[in-house]
C-alpha positions in Angstrom: 13.6 23.7 -15.5 14.8 21.2 -18.2 12.1 18.4 -19.7 14.1 15.8 -18.4 13.8 17.2 -14.7 10.2 17.7 -15.0 9.7 14.1 -16.7 11.9 12.5 -13.7 9.9 14.6 -11.2 6.5 13.6 -12.8 7.6 9.7 -12.7 8.6 10.1 -8.9 5.4 11.6 -8.0 3.5 8.9 -9.8 5.4 6.4 -8.3 4.9 7.8 -4.7 1.2 8.0 -5.4 1.2 4.2 -6.5 3.2 3.0 -3.2 0.7 5.1 -1.4 -2.4 3.7 -3.0 -1.1 0.0 -2.5 -0.3 0.7 1.1 -3.7 1.9 1.7 -5.0 -1.2 0.2 -3.0 -3.3 2.4 -3.8 -1.8 5.6 -7.6 -2.1 4.7 -7.2 -5.5 3.7 -5.4 -6.3 7.1 -8.2 -4.4 9.0 -10.7 -6.5 7.0 -9.1 -9.8 7.9 -8.8 -8.7 11.6 -12.5 -8.1 11.8 -13.8 -10.9 9.4 -16.4 -13.2 11.0 -16.5 -15.5 8.0 -12.8 -16.1 7.6 -10.2 -17.5 10.3 -8.1 -15.2 11.8 -4.4 -15.4 10.3 -2.2 -13.4 12.8 0.9 -13.8 10.6 -0.8 -12.7 7.3 -2.4 -9.7 9.3 1.4 -8.8 10.5 3.0 -9.3 7.2 0.3 -6.8 5.6 0.8 -4.2 8.1 4.8 -4.9 7.6 4.4 -3.9 4.2 2.6 -0.9 4.9 
């Protein structure tokens, strides 16, 4: 395998990891918004966060 191919694969893996981590945070945030007793429920905001996931 060439160094360029290895570098590209490593970049793609790190991007995939970054996207997955962001999706997990978005989903956790939407869950917290739905189950928060201190804030007003914002259905449209939760839907948007879930759509991003």
